[in-house]
C-alpha positions as CSV (number, residue, x, y, z in Angstrom):
1,X,34.9,-12.3,-20.9
2,X,31.8,-12.8,-19.1
3,X,31.6,-15.8,-16.7
4,X,29.1,-18.4,-16.9
5,X,27.1,-16.9,-14.3
6,X,27.2,-13.5,-15.9
7,X,25.8,-15.1,-19.2
8,X,23.3,-17.1,-17.2
9,X,22.2,-13.7,-15.4
10,X,21.7,-12.2,-19.0
11,X,19.8,-15.1,-20.2
12,X,17.2,-14.9,-17.2
13,X,16.8,-11.3,-17.8
14,X,15.9,-11.8,-21.3
15,X,13.5,-14.8,-20.5
16,X,11.9,-12.4,-18.4
17,X,11.2,-10.2,-21.0
18,X,9.9,-12.6,-23.5
19,X,7.4,-14.2,-20.9
20,X,5.8,-10.8,-20.1
21,X,5.2,-11.0,-23.9
22,X,4.1,-14.5,-24.2
23,X,3.2,-16.4,-20.9
24,X,4.3,-19.7,-19.9
25,X,0.8,-20.9,-20.2
26,X,0.5,-19.8,-23.8
27,X,3.7,-21.4,-24.6
28,X,2.4,-24.8,-23.1
29,X,-0.6,-24.7,-25.3
30,X,1.8,-24.3,-28.3
31,X,3.7,-27.3,-27.5
32,X,0.3,-29.6,-27.0
33,X,-0.3,-28.4,-30.6
34,X,3.3,-28.8,-32.0
35,X,4.2,-31.9,-34.1
36,X,6.1,-34.7,-32.8
37,X,9.8,-34.6,-32.3
38,X,11.9,-36.0,-35.4
39,X,13.9,-39.0,-34.1
40,X,17.3,-37.6,-33.2
41,X,19.0,-41.0,-32.1
42,X,18.3,-42.3,-35.4
43,X,19.6,-39.5,-37.3
44,X,22.7,-39.0,-35.2
45,X,23.7,-43.1,-35.2
46,X,23.2,-43.4,-38.8
47,X,23.7,-47.0,-40.5
48,X,26.9,-46.8,-42.6
49,X,28.7,-43.7,-41.0
50,X,31.2,-43.6,-38.2
51,X,30.6,-40.4,-37.4
52,X,27.3,-38.0,-38.3
53,X,27.5,-34.0,-38.8
54,X,25.5,-31.4,-37.2
55,X,25.7,-28.1,-39.2
56,X,25.1,-24.9,-37.5
57,X,23.3,-21.6,-38.4
58,X,24.6,-18.6,-36.4
59,X,25.1,-14.9,-36.3
60,X,28.3,-14.5,-34.7
61,X,31.2,-16.7,-34.3
62,X,32.2,-18.3,-30.6
63,X,34.6,-15.7,-30.3
64,X,31.4,-13.1,-31.0
65,X,32.6,-11.9,-34.2
66,X,29.6,-10.8,-36.2
67,X,28.2,-13.0,-39.0
68,X,25.1,-11.2,-39.8
69,X,26.0,-11.2,-43.3
70,X,25.0,-15.1,-43.3
71,X,22.1,-14.0,-45.5
72,X,18.9,-16.5,-45.8
73,X,19.1,-18.8,-42.7
74,X,16.6,-21.2,-44.5
75,X,18.3,-21.3,-47.3
76,X,21.6,-21.9,-45.6
77,X,19.8,-24.8,-43.5
78,X,18.6,-26.4,-46.8
79,X,22.1,-26.4,-48.2
80,X,23.1,-28.2,-45.1
81,X,20.3,-30.8,-45.2
82,X,21.2,-31.5,-48.7
83,X,24.8,-31.7,-48.2
84,X,23.9,-34.8,-45.8
85,X,23.9,-33.1,-42.2
86,X,22.3,-35.4,-39.8
87,X,20.9,-32.4,-37.9
88,X,20.8,-28.4,-38.0
89,X,21.7,-26.8,-35.0
90,X,20.4,-23.1,-34.6
91,X,22.1,-20.4,-32.3
92,X,19.0,-18.5,-30.5
93,X,21.2,-16.5,-28.0
94,X,20.2,-13.1,-28.3
95,X,22.8,-10.8,-26.9
96,X,26.2,-12.1,-27.3
97,X,25.3,-14.2,-30.6
98,X,22.7,-12.1,-32.2
99,X,20.5,-15.2,-32.2
100,X,16.7,-15.2,-32.4
101,X,13.8,-17.4,-32.5
102,X,12.4,-16.1,-36.1
103,X,16.0,-18.1,-37.3
104,X,14.7,-21.3,-35.6
105,X,11.2,-20.8,-37.0
106,X,12.6,-20.5,-40.5
107,X,15.2,-23.4,-40.2
108,X,12.3,-25.4,-38.9
109,X,10.0,-24.7,-41.9
110,X,13.0,-25.3,-44.4
111,X,14.2,-28.8,-43.3
112,X,13.2,-32.2,-42.8
113,X,16.1,-33.2,-40.6
114,X,15.9,-32.7,-36.8
115,X,16.7,-29.3,-35.3
116,X,19.0,-28.5,-32.2
117,X,18.4,-25.5,-30.3
118,X,21.8,-23.7,-29.0
119,X,21.5,-21.1,-26.4
120,X,22.1,-20.4,-22.8
121,X,19.3,-22.4,-21.2
122,X,18.5,-21.7,-17.4
123,X,14.8,-21.9,-17.0
124,X,12.0,-24.1,-18.0
125,X,10.4,-21.5,-20.0
126,X,13.2,-21.9,-22.5
127,X,12.9,-25.6,-22.8
128,X,9.1,-25.2,-23.5
129,X,9.8,-22.1,-26.1
130,X,12.5,-24.4,-28.0
131,X,9.9,-27.2,-28.3
132,X,6.9,-24.9,-29.4
133,X,9.0,-23.4,-32.0
134,X,9.7,-27.0,-33.4
135,X,12.9,-28.1,-31.7
136,X,13.9,-31.8,-31.6
137,X,16.9,-30.9,-29.5
138,X,18.2,-28.8,-26.8
139,X,21.6,-27.8,-26.0
140,X,22.2,-27.5,-22.3
141,X,25.3,-26.7,-20.3
142,X,27.0,-28.7,-17.4
143,X,28.2,-25.7,-15.5
144,X,24.6,-25.2,-14.2
145,X,24.0,-26.4,-10.8
146,X,23.5,-30.1,-10.7
147,X,19.9,-30.1,-9.4
148,X,19.1,-27.5,-12.1
149,X,20.3,-29.4,-14.8
150,X,18.9,-32.4,-13.8
151,X,15.6,-30.7,-13.7
152,X,16.1,-29.2,-17.3
153,X,17.2,-32.5,-18.7
154,X,14.1,-34.3,-17.5
155,X,11.7,-31.5,-18.8
156,X,13.8,-31.6,-21.9
157,X,13.0,-35.2,-22.3
158,X,9.4,-35.4,-21.0
159,X,8.5,-33.0,-24.0
160,X,10.0,-35.6,-26.3
161,X,13.1,-33.7,-27.1
162,X,16.8,-35.0,-26.7
163,X,19.0,-33.1,-24.2
164,X,22.5,-32.3,-25.3
165,X,24.5,-31.2,-22.4
166,X,28.1,-29.5,-23.3
167,X,31.2,-30.0,-21.3
168,X,34.5,-28.5,-21.2
169,X,36.2,-31.0,-18.6
170,X,36.0,-34.5,-17.2
171,X,34.3,-33.1,-14.3
172,X,31.6,-31.4,-16.3
173,X,31.0,-34.6,-18.2
174,X,30.7,-36.8,-15.6
175,X,28.0,-34.2,-14.1
176,X,26.4,-34.4,-17.4
177,X,25.9,-38.2,-17.4
178,X,25.2,-38.3,-13.5
179,X,22.2,-35.9,-14.2
180,X,20.8,-38.0,-17.1
181,X,22.6,-36.8,-20.3
182,X,22.2,-39.4,-23.0
183,X,24.3,-36.8,-25.5
184,X,27.3,-34.8,-24.3
185,X,28.8,-32.4,-26.4
186,X,32.5,-31.8,-25.7
187,X,33.7,-28.3,-26.7
188,X,37.1,-27.7,-27.7
189,X,37.4,-24.3,-27.2
190,X,38.3,-22.8,-23.6
191,X,35.2,-21.2,-22.1
192,X,37.6,-18.6,-20.7
193,X,40.1,-17.6,-23.2
194,X,38.4,-19.0,-26.1
195,X,41.1,-20.8,-27.6
196,X,40.4,-24.2,-29.5
197,X,42.3,-27.3,-28.1
198,X,41.4,-30.6,-30.2
199,X,43.0,-32.7,-27.8
200,X,40.2,-31.7,-25.2
201,X,37.9,-33.9,-26.6
202,X,40.0,-37.0,-26.1
203,X,40.7,-36.4,-22.7
204,X,36.9,-35.4,-21.7
205,X,35.4,-38.4,-23.6
206,X,37.6,-40.8,-21.8
207,X,35.1,-40.4,-18.7
208,X,32.2,-40.9,-21.1
209,X,30.3,-44.6,-20.8
210,X,29.8,-46.0,-24.4
211,X,26.1,-45.7,-24.1
212,X,26.4,-41.7,-24.2
213,X,26.4,-40.2,-27.9
214,X,29.5,-38.5,-28.0
215,X,29.6,-34.8,-29.9
216,X,32.9,-32.9,-30.6
217,X,32.2,-29.4,-31.1
218,X,34.8,-26.3,-32.0
219,X,37.8,-26.3,-34.2
220,X,36.2,-28.4,-37.4
221,X,38.0,-26.7,-40.6
222,X,37.5,-29.8,-42.7
223,X,37.1,-33.5,-43.3
224,X,40.5,-34.0,-41.6
225,X,39.3,-32.6,-38.3
226,X,36.3,-35.0,-38.9
227,X,38.3,-38.1,-39.3
228,X,40.6,-37.2,-36.2
229,X,37.5,-36.7,-33.8
230,X,36.5,-39.7,-35.1
231,X,39.3,-41.7,-33.9
232,X,39.1,-40.0,-30.9
233,X,35.9,-41.9,-30.3
234,X,33.5,-39.1,-31.3
235,X,29.8,-40.1,-32.7
236,X,28.8,-36.7,-33.8
237,X,30.9,-33.7,-34.9
238,X,29.3,-30.2,-34.9
239,X,30.4,-27.3,-37.3
240,X,29.5,-23.9,-37.3
241,X,31.7,-21.0,-38.2
242,X,33.8,-23.0,-41.0
243,X,30.7,-24.0,-43.0
244,X,29.3,-20.5,-43.0
245,X,32.7,-19.0,-43.9
246,X,33.0,-21.7,-46.8
247,X,32.3,-20.9,-50.6
248,X,29.9,-23.7,-50.9
249,X,28.1,-24.8,-47.6
250,X,26.3,-27.8,-49.4
251,X,29.7,-29.2,-50.8
252,X,31.5,-28.4,-47.7
253,X,29.1,-30.1,-45.5
254,X,28.8,-33.2,-48.1
255,X,33.1,-33.4,-47.7
256,X,32.6,-33.7,-44.1
257,X,29.8,-36.3,-44.3
258,X,31.9,-38.4,-46.8
259,X,34.8,-38.1,-44.3
260,X,32.4,-39.7,-41.6
261,X,31.5,-42.4,-43.5
262,X,35.3,-43.4,-44.3
263,X,35.5,-47.1,-44.2
264,X,38.9,-46.9,-42.6
265,X,36.9,-45.4,-39.4
266,X,34.6,-48.1,-38.7
267,X,37.0,-50.6,-36.7
268,X,38.2,-47.5,-34.6
269,X,34.8,-46.0,-33.7
270,X,33.1,-49.3,-32.9
271,X,32.0,-49.6,-29.4
272,X,29.7,-51.8,-27.5
273,X,26.3,-50.0,-26.7
C-alpha cells in the first residue's frame, strides 16, 4: 500500500503534466468567469434533517477495485440528487481511482446541488482547477504538513469554496481545526490496512468543536449506518461504493436521506453551535 507521501508525489507529477497543458494563468481566468459557488453550508445543515447525505461518483472502490462499469456519471449524479442527496462528490484522482476532470464537468452540468471534488490535493493549482470546473467544496487531507494545509484551506475559501479536511485520528482532526477547517470528514477506513472501523468516527469526533460540521465517511451500507453515525454525532454522511453497487441508486439515496430525517435522531444530535 502506498504511503501518503508516495500518493502526494504521484499527485504532484500529474499536476505538473496538466499544468503544462493548461497554465495556471489560464485556470485563474476560467475561475473569474465561473458561476458563483453554491451554498454548501445551507445544503449540508438542512432544516428538519439530523443528518444530510453526500453521495459519491467514483470509478474505483476505496480498496481500488475497478468500478469502471458505473456508466454515465451524469445520470448517476442525477439519481443521487433526485433521491435527496444534499451534495454530490466526484472522485477525480486519476492514478489509483481512475478519476477524471471530465466526470466533474459532467456531474456539474447535471445537478444543481453543491459538488465536492475528492482528490489528493497538494498544490494551489488543483484548488483553482477544481473551481474552474465548477466545484463548490474541495476535499483536503490532514496528513499534509500544517503550513501547506493551512495555505490550501485559505486558498479554497478565497475562491468561495468550502474546504473539507479528511482526518483519520484525533491528532489529524485537531490539526484540521487548528489550520482553519470548518468541515472535517472522519474516515472510518484505516489509511494503511483499508479496513473499516465505524467506531473510529466517534473516537475522532470527540475532539471536534461544535462549530465544525462533522462528516462521517466509510462503511455506510444502508440506513442503519446513517442512524448509527448520527447518534455518534455526525452532521453529514458520505456514501460511495454502496450506492454505486445498489440496484436503484435513487431509491437507495432516498432511504439514507429518510434515515437522516428520522424524528428519533433530533434530540440526540442537537448541539449548540
